[in-house]
C-alpha positions as MATLAB code, in Angstrom:
seq = 'LPAAPLKCERGPSRAITVQQLLALLNAFEHHIRSRNMYYMSENIVKPLTKPHRVSYAELAGPQALTWFVSHFWGHSFRQFVQAIQRHASSESGERWASEAYWVCTFSNNQWQVEEEVGN';
ca = [
      60.476   17.058  -30.036;
      63.183   19.498  -28.654;
      66.806   17.949  -28.699;
      66.914   17.766  -24.977;
      64.066   17.908  -22.146;
      63.493   20.995  -20.198;
      63.219   19.726  -16.668;
      61.080   21.649  -14.170;
      59.438   21.291  -10.919;
      56.318   19.018  -10.867;
      52.872   20.996  -10.800;
      51.535   23.936  -13.017;
      54.464   24.483  -15.132;
      54.228   20.906  -16.633;
      51.336   21.623  -19.159;
      51.432   20.690  -22.729;
      49.643   22.735  -25.617;
      46.919   21.383  -27.808;
      49.413   21.626  -30.538;
      51.606   19.360  -28.671;
      48.980   16.794  -28.030;
      47.995   16.862  -31.789;
      51.566   16.520  -32.960;
      51.710   13.459  -30.519;
      48.484   11.939  -31.955;
      49.624   12.470  -35.454;
      53.026   11.080  -34.993;
      51.598    7.841  -33.583;
      48.142    7.589  -35.145;
      48.836    4.263  -37.001;
      49.511    2.764  -33.608;
      47.045    4.594  -31.425;
      44.102    4.095  -33.251;
      41.178    4.113  -31.016;
      43.275    3.087  -28.084;
      43.081    4.730  -24.646;
      45.082    6.422  -22.230;
      46.425    3.508  -20.674;
      47.796    2.195  -23.927;
      49.120    5.652  -24.547;
      51.281    5.842  -21.214;
      52.745    2.249  -21.359;
      53.246    1.972  -25.249;
      53.900    5.749  -26.140;
      54.841    8.028  -23.267;
      57.148    5.841  -21.405;
      59.242    4.427  -24.224;
      59.648    8.272  -25.357;
      60.574    9.487  -22.009;
      62.644    6.319  -20.849;
      66.011    7.711  -21.791;
      65.774   10.724  -19.855;
      63.235    9.487  -17.364;
      61.341   12.680  -17.257;
      57.530   13.500  -17.926;
      56.190   13.784  -21.592;
      55.679   17.466  -20.605;
      59.307   18.045  -20.332;
      60.331   16.342  -23.254;
      57.884   18.032  -25.496;
      58.566   21.387  -24.024;
      56.680   22.404  -20.777;
      54.235   25.220  -20.574;
      52.396   26.932  -17.721;
      49.006   25.675  -17.494;
      45.683   27.364  -18.306;
      43.389   24.413  -17.742;
      43.561   21.259  -15.718;
      42.044   18.244  -16.930;
      40.331   15.401  -15.227;
      39.263   12.510  -17.288;
      38.716    8.830  -17.610;
      41.798    6.891  -18.926;
      39.610    4.274  -20.614;
      38.253    6.939  -23.240;
      39.884    6.678  -26.534;
      42.773    9.097  -27.028;
      41.687   10.426  -30.318;
      38.523   11.457  -28.843;
      40.281   13.054  -25.640;
      42.356   14.959  -27.773;
      39.421   16.158  -30.078;
      37.425   17.205  -26.924;
      40.467   19.186  -25.599;
      40.737   20.884  -29.098;
      37.253   21.697  -29.174;
      37.128   23.174  -25.639;
      40.384   25.252  -26.686;
      38.681   26.779  -29.704;
      35.522   27.558  -27.838;
      37.581   29.501  -25.182;
      40.594   31.058  -27.533;
      39.423   31.252  -30.884;
      42.209   31.419  -33.392;
      44.792   30.917  -30.686;
      43.288   27.442  -29.652;
      46.567   25.754  -30.491;
      48.765   27.368  -27.681;
      46.152   26.699  -25.040;
      47.953   24.558  -22.314;
      46.504   21.749  -20.330;
      47.670   19.712  -17.462;
      47.081   16.373  -18.125;
      48.249   13.517  -15.601;
      49.527   11.083  -18.374;
      51.888   13.804  -19.789;
      52.421   16.070  -16.946;
      53.423   13.602  -14.075;
      56.604   11.711  -14.589;
      55.499    8.149  -15.250;
      58.787    6.958  -14.143;
      58.084    8.558  -10.562;
      54.525    8.411  -10.160;
      54.513    7.641   -6.433;
      56.974   10.445   -5.838;
      54.852   12.822   -8.005;
      51.473   12.121   -6.649;
      52.192   10.076   -3.318;
      51.041    6.693   -2.496;
];
């Protein structure tokens, strides 16, 4: 992760790359196992972002989105990342790792969800 978060406005500039998703999965693989996005949000994303109270995308280095993802939080995070990786590979070939996806868990500031999406 960068030394300091890069804060940006909510919206399409807060995407993360497949490479950033894979790095997150690999860094916490032992803890994540087959757990889902509910686990990721509360046990990985929120503790990592707590010091700065920013979105994970801002912490990891936000990117301009290429793709918007809508998904069920109950699926395995590992399977989610694998599906994103397959999609990126099919769309961008060798450049798959740099494809940027807007994913609510990582793109929304989990410390300010009501402000981010409304109530």
